[in-house]
C-alpha positions in Angstrom: 163.3 194.8 15.1 165.5 191.7 14.9 169.0 192.3 16.2 172.2 191.2 14.5 175.2 190.3 16.6 178.7 191.3 15.4 182.2 191.2 16.9 183.8 194.3 18.2 187.4 194.0 17.1 188.6 196.5 19.6 187.1 195.0 22.7 186.6 191.3 21.8 182.9 191.7 22.7 179.8 191.0 20.7 177.5 194.0 20.1 173.9 194.2 19.0 172.9 196.1 15.8 169.5 196.6 14.2 169.2 195.5 10.5 169.4 199.2 9.4 172.5 199.8 11.5 174.1 196.6 10.2 173.4 197.5 6.6 174.9 201.0 7.1 178.0 199.4 8.7 178.4 197.0 5.8 178.2 199.9 3.3 180.8 202.0 5.3 183.2 199.0 5.3 182.8 198.5 1.6 183.6 202.2 0.9 186.6 202.0 3.3 187.8 198.8 1.6 187.6 200.4 -1.8 189.4 203.5 -0.5 192.2 201.5 1.1 192.7 199.4 -2.1 193.1 202.5 -4.3 195.3 204.1 -1.6 197.5 201.0 -1.4 197.9 200.7 -5.2 198.7 204.4 -5.5 201.4 204.1 -2.9 202.9 201.1 -4.7 203.0 203.1 -8.0 204.7 206.1 -6.3 207.2 203.7 -4.7 208.0 202.2 -8.1 208.3 205.7 -9.8 210.7 206.8 -7.1 213.0 203.9 -7.8 212.8 204.2 -11.6 213.1 207.9 -12.3 215.6 210.5 -11.3 215.1 211.6 -7.7 215.3 215.3 -8.5 212.5 215.0 -11.1 210.3 212.9 -8.8 210.6 215.2 -5.8 210.2 218.3 -8.0 206.7 217.0 -8.9 205.7 215.4 -5.6 207.0 217.4 -2.7 204.9 220.6 -3.3 201.7 218.5 -3.3 202.8 216.5 -0.3 203.6 219.7 1.6 200.2 221.1 0.9 198.5 217.9 2.1 200.6 217.8 5.3 199.4 221.3 6.1 195.8 220.6 5.3 193.0 220.8 7.9 191.5 217.7 6.2 192.7 214.7 8.2 192.4 212.4 5.1 194.5 214.7 3.1 197.2 214.8 5.8 197.1 211.0 6.0 197.6 210.7 2.2 200.5 213.1 2.4 202.1 210.9 5.0 201.5 207.9 2.9 203.2 209.5 -0.1 206.1 210.6 2.1 206.7 207.0 3.2 206.3 205.7 -0.4 209.2 207.9 -1.5 211.6 206.4 1.0 212.9 203.5 -1.0 213.8 205.4 -4.2 214.4 208.9 -3.0 216.1 208.3 0.4 219.4 210.0 -0.5 217.6 213.2 -1.6 215.0 213.1 1.2 217.6 213.1 4.0 218.0 216.8 3.4 214.4 217.4 4.3 214.2 215.0 7.2 215.5 217.4 9.9 212.5 219.7 9.2 210.0 216.8 8.7 210.8 214.7 11.7 209.2 217.0 14.3 206.0 216.9 12.2 206.1 213.1 12.0 206.7 212.7 15.7 203.8 215.0 16.6 201.6 213.1 14.1 202.0 210.0 16.2 199.7 211.9 18.7 197.1 212.9 16.1 193.4 212.5 17.0 192.8 210.2 14.0 194.1 206.7 14.5 195.0 206.3 10.8 197.3 209.3 11.0 199.0 207.9 14.2 199.4 204.5 12.6 200.9 205.7 9.3 203.2 208.1 11.1 204.8 205.1 12.8 205.2 203.5 9.4 206.8 206.6 7.8 209.2 206.9 10.8 210.4 203.3 10.1 210.8 204.0 6.4 213.6 206.5 7.1 215.3 204.5 9.8 218.7 204.7 8.1 218.8 208.4 8.8 218.7 207.9 12.6 222.0 206.0 12.5 224.0 208.6 10.5 226.9 210.2 12.4 225.6 212.7 15.0 222.0 211.7 14.4 221.6 209.2 17.2 221.5 211.7 20.0 219.5 214.2 18.0 216.9 211.9 16.4 217.1 208.2 17.4 216.3 208.8 21.0 213.3 211.0 20.2 211.9 208.6 17.6 212.2 205.7 20.1 210.4 207.7 22.8 207.5 208.6 20.5 207.2 205.0 19.2 207.2 203.4 22.6 204.5 205.9 23.7 202.4 204.6 20.7 202.7 201.1 22.2 200.3 202.3 24.9 197.8 203.6 22.3 194.2 202.3 22.9 193.8 201.4 19.2 195.3 197.9 18.2 196.1 199.3 14.7 198.4 201.9 16.2 199.9 199.4 18.6 200.8 197.1 15.7 202.2 199.9 13.7 204.5 201.0 16.5 205.7 197.5 17.2 206.4 197.0 13.5 208.3 200.3 13.3 210.4 199.5 16.4 211.3 196.1 15.0 212.4 197.7 11.7 214.5 200.4 13.4 216.2 197.8 15.7 216.9 195.4 12.9 218.5 198.2 10.9 221.0 199.1 13.6 224.5 197.8 13.8 223.7 196.5 17.4 226.1 198.9 19.0 224.0 201.9 18.0 220.8 200.6 19.5 222.4 198.9 22.5 222.2 201.9 24.9 218.4 201.9 24.5 217.6 198.2 24.6 217.3 197.9 28.4 214.8 200.7 28.7 212.9 199.4 25.7 212.6 195.9 27.3 211.6 197.3 30.6 208.9 199.5 29.0 207.5 196.6 26.9 207.4 194.4 30.0 205.4 197.0 31.8 202.8 197.5 29.1 202.5 193.9 27.9 199.6 193.1 30.2 197.6 195.8 28.5 197.5 193.9 25.3 195.5 191.0 26.7 194.9 188.0 24.4 195.9 190.0 21.3 
């Protein structure tokens, strides 16, 4: 059977696929693209709703469903729950800070999930609530742990997770008043310097 050569995005190498394998891969990518498009639009709608309507009403109707999804054994349901949690950040932040002390341990552990999509989106959600880490008394309790978990994600073997952790760290650093993040900068720079060779050309 004739072989088709395609690029492996993770290794920068070309791999050989049969015609049937190639067709199957194309169909899988189409399904994933459709899912991601619907997923993205749903998150945008939820983000808009959270900014337009009263926080109490929004959370009353969304949090129970999000909680069920976060506890689900289905990894895609957990990922969708995390997506919804991040989408609420803009409009419902003031109300969500009451739940964050209980949610943060879950979010941090999710950065080590077996599914790369869960690890990636967990980094994003952590960045969405970055204001919380700089509240009085929260730096020692939360900021240091968040930075540790995100820097560990820099070493993830998946480029998507690496990018998500870099983006999250940038957002958290930019949100600081400089003095708050200053005690951590030296260690961050040293750590990034150590792992930078792992990233290769990308």
